[in-house]
VEXZAPA-8224 format. One record per residue (C-alpha): residue number from 1; x, y, z. Coordinates in steps of 0.2 Angstrom, whole numbers, plus 5000, padded with zeros to 4 digits. Layout:
> nr:u:v:w
> NUM:X:Y:Z .
...
end
This chain:
> nr:u:v:w
> 1:5391:5641:5510 .
> 2:5394:5636:5493 .
> 3:5407:5619:5492 .
> 4:5414:5611:5479 .
> 5:5410:5592:5481 .
> 6:5404:5593:5498 .
> 7:5420:5598:5503 .
> 8:5422:5616:5511 .
> 9:5436:5626:5503 .
> 10:5452:5629:5514 .
> 11:5470:5639:5511 .
> 12:5480:5635:5527 .
> 13:5492:5650:5533 .
> 14:5508:5647:5542 .
> 15:5522:5657:5548 .
> 16:5540:5649:5546 .
> 17:5553:5653:5557 .
> 18:5573:5653:5553 .
> 19:5582:5636:5553 .
> 20:5566:5628:5558 .
> 21:5560:5622:5538 .
> 22:5560:5605:5544 .
> 23:5548:5605:5557 .
> 24:5538:5619:5549 .
> 25:5535:5609:5533 .
> 26:5529:5594:5544 .
> 27:5517:5604:5556 .
> 28:5510:5611:5539 .
> 29:5508:5595:5531 .
> 30:5500:5589:5547 .
> 31:5489:5606:5547 .
> 32:5482:5600:5530 .
> 33:5478:5582:5536 .
> 34:5471:5589:5551 .
> 35:5460:5599:5539 .
> 36:5456:5586:5527 .
> 37:5451:5576:5544 .
> 38:5437:5587:5546 .
> 39:5429:5589:5530 .
> 40:5438:5602:5522 .
> 41:5448:5603:5508 .
> 42:5468:5612:5505 .
> 43:5463:5623:5489 .
> 44:5480:5633:5493 .
> 45:5494:5635:5507 .
> 46:5501:5651:5512 .
> 47:5517:5652:5521 .
> 48:5527:5666:5527 .
> 49:5545:5668:5532 .
> 50:5549:5678:5547 .
> 51:5556:5677:5565 .
> 52:5540:5684:5575 .
> 53:5523:5685:5571 .
> 54:5516:5700:5566 .
> 55:5506:5708:5583 .
> 56:5490:5714:5569 .
> 57:5489:5700:5557 .
> 58:5500:5687:5562 .
> 59:5506:5690:5543 .
> 60:5514:5704:5534 .
> 61:5502:5718:5525 .
> 62:5508:5712:5507 .
> 63:5506:5693:5514 .
> 64:5487:5699:5520 .
> 65:5485:5705:5501 .
> 66:5490:5690:5494 .
> 67:5479:5679:5505 .
> 68:5464:5691:5501 .
> 69:5464:5689:5483 .
> 70:5470:5670:5484 .
> 71:5454:5667:5493 .
> 72:5443:5678:5481 .
> 73:5451:5669:5465 .
> 74:5449:5651:5472 .
> 75:5432:5655:5481 .
> 76:5440:5649:5498 .
> 77:5427:5648:5514 .
> 78:5439:5647:5528 .
> 79:5457:5651:5532 .
> 80:5467:5642:5545 .
> 81:5482:5649:5552 .
> 82:5495:5637:5562 .
> 83:5499:5648:5575 .
> 84:5484:5652:5587 .
> 85:5475:5666:5583 .
> 86:5470:5679:5598 .
> 87:5454:5688:5597 .
> 88:5461:5705:5589 .
> 89:5471:5695:5576 .
> 90:5455:5685:5570 .
> 91:5444:5704:5570 .
> 92:5458:5713:5562 .
> 93:5460:5700:5549 .
> 94:5442:5699:5546 .
> 95:5442:5716:5542 .
> 96:5452:5713:5527 .
> 97:5446:5697:5521 .
> 98:5427:5688:5517 .
> 99:5430:5671:5523 .
> 100:5430:5662:5541 .
> 101:5446:5664:5550 .
> 102:5451:5650:5562 .
> 103:5465:5643:5569 .
> 104:5476:5625:5572 .
> 105:5467:5624:5589 .
> 106:5448:5625:5583 .
> 107:5452:5612:5572 .
> 108:5458:5600:5581 .
> 109:5445:5602:5593 .
> 110:5433:5599:5578 .
> 111:5440:5582:5574 .
> 112:5438:5579:5592 .
> 113:5419:5584:5592 .
> 114:5416:5574:5576 .
> 115:5425:5559:5583 .
> 116:5419:5558:5600 .
> 117:5407:5544:5604 .
> 118:5404:5540:5621 .
> 119:5392:5553:5632 .
> 120:5410:5559:5644 .
> 121:5420:5558:5627 .
> 122:5407:5571:5621 .
> 123:5405:5581:5638 .
> 124:5425:5582:5639 .
> 125:5425:5589:5619 .
> 126:5411:5601:5624 .
> 127:5421:5608:5640 .
> 128:5436:5610:5629 .
> 129:5427:5618:5616 .
> 130:5419:5630:5629 .
> 131:5435:5634:5637 .
> 132:5442:5640:5619 .
> 133:5428:5650:5615 .
> 134:5425:5660:5633 .
> 135:5439:5672:5631 .
> 136:5436:5673:5613 .
> 137:5419:5681:5614 .
> 138:5423:5700:5613 .
> 139:5426:5705:5598 .
> 140:5423:5692:5586 .
> 141:5407:5700:5581 .
> 142:5410:5698:5561 .
> 143:5420:5680:5563 .
> 144:5406:5673:5574 .
> 145:5393:5678:5558 .
> 146:5400:5671:5547 .
> 147:5404:5655:5557 .
> 148:5387:5647:5553 .
> 149:5392:5629:5548 .
> 150:5407:5621:5544 .
> 151:5425:5616:5552 .
> 152:5427:5624:5569 .
> 153:5409:5626:5572 .
> 154:5403:5608:5578 .
> 155:5396:5606:5596 .
> 156:5394:5622:5605 .
> 157:5407:5630:5594 .
> 158:5388:5636:5585 .
> 159:5388:5648:5600 .
> 160:5385:5666:5593 .
> 161:5392:5682:5600 .
> 162:5375:5685:5609 .
> 163:5378:5667:5620 .
> 164:5378:5676:5639 .
> 165:5395:5673:5645 .
> 166:5388:5667:5661 .
> 167:5377:5656:5653 .
> 168:5395:5648:5646 .
> 169:5401:5649:5663 .
> 170:5384:5639:5669 .
> 171:5387:5625:5655 .
> 172:5405:5622:5661 .
> 173:5400:5621:5678 .
> 174:5386:5607:5673 .
> 175:5398:5597:5661 .
> 176:5412:5596:5676 .
> 177:5398:5590:5687 .
> 178:5395:5576:5675 .
> 179:5411:5571:5673 .
> 180:5415:5572:5691 .
> 181:5402:5556:5691 .
> 182:5406:5547:5676 .
> 183:5423:5549:5683 .
> 184:5421:5542:5701 .
> 185:5412:5527:5692 .
> 186:5429:5525:5681 .
> 187:5437:5526:5696 .
> 188:5427:5512:5706 .
> 189:5431:5501:5691 .
> 190:5448:5504:5691 .
> 191:5450:5500:5710 .
> 192:5442:5483:5706 .
> 193:5453:5480:5692 .
> 194:5468:5484:5705 .
> 195:5463:5474:5717 .
> 196:5457:5459:5706 .
> 197:5478:5454:5703 .
> 198:5477:5458:5686 .
> 199:5492:5467:5677 .
> 200:5487:5485:5667 .
> 201:5494:5488:5653 .
> 202:5491:5505:5644 .
> 203:5493:5510:5626 .
> 204:5499:5527:5622 .
> 205:5508:5536:5608 .
> 206:5507:5550:5594 .
> 207:5489:5550:5585 .
> 208:5488:5538:5572 .
> 209:5505:5528:5577 .
> 210:5494:5512:5576 .
> 211:5488:5509:5592 .
> 212:5469:5504:5592 .
> 213:5475:5490:5575 .
> 214:5489:5484:5591 .
> 215:5473:5484:5602 .
> 216:5462:5474:5590 .
> 217:5478:5462:5585 .
> 218:5480:5459:5605 .
> 219:5462:5457:5610 .
> 220:5446:5454:5603 .
> 221:5441:5473:5605 .
> 222:5436:5479:5586 .
> 223:5437:5495:5589 .
> 224:5437:5509:5575 .
> 225:5452:5509:5565 .
> 226:5458:5520:5550 .
> 227:5472:5528:5546 .
> 228:5468:5545:5550 .
> 229:5470:5558:5566 .
> 230:5462:5557:5581 .
> 231:5453:5540:5575 .
> 232:5451:5536:5594 .
> 233:5446:5547:5609 .
> 234:5435:5535:5621 .
> 235:5445:5525:5631 .
> 236:5443:5505:5631 .
> 237:5450:5492:5640 .
> 238:5449:5473:5634 .
> 239:5456:5457:5642 .
> 240:5472:5449:5633 .
> 241:5480:5434:5634 .
> 242:5500:5431:5634 .
> 243:5509:5417:5627 .
> 244:5511:5407:5645 .
> 245:5492:5410:5647 .
> 246:5491:5424:5657 .
> 247:5478:5438:5655 .
> 248:5482:5456:5655 .
> 249:5471:5470:5653 .
> 250:5474:5482:5639 .
> 251:5468:5501:5638 .
> 252:5469:5512:5621 .
> 253:5470:5531:5625 .
> 254:5467:5547:5614 .
> 255:5481:5552:5603 .
> 256:5494:5566:5606 .
> 257:5499:5578:5593 .
> 258:5511:5593:5595 .
> 259:5502:5610:5600 .
> 260:5486:5597:5608 .
> 261:5478:5613:5614 .
> 262:5479:5617:5632 .
> 263:5460:5613:5637 .
> 264:5460:5596:5629 .
> 265:5473:5591:5638 .
> 266:5463:5597:5653 .
> 267:5447:5590:5647 .
> 268:5455:5572:5645 .
> 269:5464:5570:5660 .
> 270:5451:5561:5669 .
> 271:5451:5549:5654 .
> 272:5470:5549:5655 .
> 273:5467:5542:5672 .
> 274:5466:5525:5663 .
> 275:5484:5525:5659 .
> 276:5490:5532:5673 .
> 277:5487:5520:5685 .
> 278:5493:5506:5674 .
> 279:5506:5493:5677 .
> 280:5516:5496:5663 .
> 281:5514:5507:5646 .
> 282:5514:5502:5628 .
> 283:5523:5519:5618 .
> 284:5518:5515:5601 .
> 285:5527:5523:5587 .
> 286:5525:5524:5568 .
> 287:5542:5520:5565 .
> 288:5539:5525:5544 .
> 289:5534:5542:5550 .
> 290:5548:5554:5543 .
> 291:5546:5566:5560 .
> 292:5547:5551:5574 .
> 293:5558:5561:5583 .
> 294:5547:5573:5586 .
> 295:5532:5562:5591 .
> 296:5542:5554:5603 .
> 297:5547:5571:5612 .
> 298:5528:5576:5610 .
> 299:5525:5562:5620 .
> 300:5537:5560:5630 .
> 301:5533:5577:5636 .
> 302:5518:5576:5639 .
> 303:5519:5559:5648 .
> 304:5529:5570:5660 .
> 305:5516:5584:5660 .
> 306:5502:5572:5665 .
> 307:5512:5562:5679 .
> 308:5516:5546:5670 .
> 309:5535:5548:5666 .
> 310:5541:5535:5679 .
> 311:5528:5520:5673 .
> 312:5539:5508:5667 .
> 313:5540:5507:5646 .
> 314:5539:5498:5631 .
> 315:5541:5506:5615 .
> 316:5533:5499:5601 .
> 317:5540:5503:5583 .
> 318:5526:5501:5573 .
> 319:5523:5501:5554 .
> 320:5540:5494:5549 .
> 321:5534:5485:5534 .
> 322:5532:5505:5529 .
> 323:5550:5510:5535 .
> 324:5563:5516:5519 .
> 325:5578:5513:5533 .
> 326:5581:5507:5549 .
> 327:5576:5517:5565 .
> 328:5590:5530:5571 .
> 329:5583:5538:5586 .
> 330:5577:5521:5595 .
> 331:5570:5522:5614 .
> 332:5573:5507:5626 .
> 333:5566:5496:5629 .
> 334:5559:5493:5612 .
> 335:5553:5481:5598 .
> 336:5549:5484:5578 .
> 337:5535:5476:5573 .
> 338:5521:5477:5560 .
> 339:5503:5477:5569 .
> 340:5498:5467:5552 .
> 341:5507:5454:5552 .
> 342:5502:5437:5566 .
> 343:5520:5435:5566 .
> 344:5525:5451:5574 .
> 345:5513:5451:5584 .
> 346:5519:5436:5592 .
> 347:5534:5443:5594 .
> 348:5526:5460:5605 .
> 349:5518:5447:5616 .
> 350:5533:5439:5621 .
> 351:5542:5459:5622 .
> 352:5529:5462:5636 .
> 353:5532:5446:5644 .
> 354:5549:5449:5647 .
> 355:5546:5467:5652 .
> 356:5535:5462:5664 .
> 357:5546:5451:5672 .
> 358:5557:5464:5677 .
> 359:5542:5472:5688 .
> 360:5535:5456:5694 .
> 361:5540:5446:5709 .
> 362:5545:5428:5707 .
> 363:5536:5415:5718 .
> 364:5538:5397:5722 .
> 365:5523:5387:5729 .
> 366:5516:5370:5731 .
> 367:5497:5369:5727 .
> 368:5487:5355:5737 .
> 369:5480:5344:5722 .
> 370:5461:5347:5727 .
> 371:5464:5369:5726 .
> 372:5464:5365:5708 .
> 373:5454:5382:5708 .
> 374:5471:5392:5714 .
> 375:5482:5384:5699 .
> 376:5468:5390:5687 .
> 377:5469:5409:5695 .
> 378:5489:5405:5694 .
> 379:5488:5404:5676 .
> 380:5476:5416:5672 .
> 381:5485:5432:5681 .
> 382:5504:5426:5684 .
> 383:5517:5420:5672 .
> 384:5518:5402:5676 .
> 385:5533:5395:5671 .
> 386:5535:5377:5679 .
> 387:5523:5366:5686 .
> 388:5527:5348:5692 .
> 389:5516:5337:5701 .
> 390:5523:5328:5717 .
> 391:5512:5311:5718 .
> 392:5522:5308:5735 .
> 393:5517:5324:5745 .
> 394:5501:5326:5731 .
> 395:5505:5344:5729 .
> 396:5510:5352:5713 .
> 397:5524:5361:5713 .
> 398:5523:5378:5703 .
> 399:5537:5392:5699 .
> 400:5532:5409:5690 .
> 401:5531:5427:5691 .
> 402:5517:5438:5701 .
> 403:5512:5457:5700 .
> 404:5520:5466:5716 .
> 405:5505:5463:5730 .
> 406:5498:5449:5722 .
> 407:5487:5439:5733 .
> 408:5486:5424:5725 .
> 409:5508:5421:5731 .
> 410:5505:5425:5749 .
> 411:5502:5409:5756 .
end
């Protein structure tokens, strides 16, 4: 495959519906970013205004001719449609254009295949790819022969038409078995944390909102952080210390995106279970993004779908240093910060403590002087607010807030 300076030449194609100009422009820009994250170079953008997609070729006949000429003129190897393509769409377009034809979902799956680091993450991506490929095997001979390499073909995407359907189903069964074992181990670890009086916080948000940067600032995680979509796939749980000295756990999760493939939501459900059972969520939002409202709505809809919408949530508007104007759309409670500024991280820590108190139960205890170990645990795993030593009775009088059900405050 002839490529320009190591990049795969790509033309992106999309349908713009009436009165959806802004949403379309943003989605189209995002598709270009996705293609670049997958290692491609967008050499042209082709869009068409129409109320419904053409049942044969998505775009109209005239536009297909324009696309064919553009691909030949620019030497594009790949055409990426913003809309999900059916096997017949691919087949019909393929008959007219000599290039690989894929859709937005395949690009997203491809990025996930590139980024997965852990065994679980890799297996989940493979399962999602196989789920996508299976119903599309029939009638894709021409396109499958062109897939060869590049965007949309990593991992199981390399499967050719002659791959037996039953073989793919067997692969999927094996992967599910492996994932079940990993999920059982994860559940045991989660139960241990649940029973250890530790307050658990989950990070959730649209992809590239800055969750990994926040995790690194609030803990010593040193996770991979970069200004790109889906920089984090594998969940990571780390300890963090709040201003009071209390220790909590923070769990990062995969970022959400508009039109996140159903196969991926299904595959990553076990990973997202990490955040489903936390005591509080930090919903991280890129405050500088022009499409902030759509990002918020996407995450809220997915939280509802995953049964996470009843978990107490603090919205963290991040990247305030890049904001052009104040936030118009705001979820409450919230705080606005820049994860790059230490002073703002302190503000966030204090905001977390404030929200935690609303869910915790107040306590007053008398700790015998010889029970210094108990006092240490209260400092670590509760919000210890006051501590006075009563010399006459040789006890520490302590007050604070503890996680509901904490065994540390049950006298």
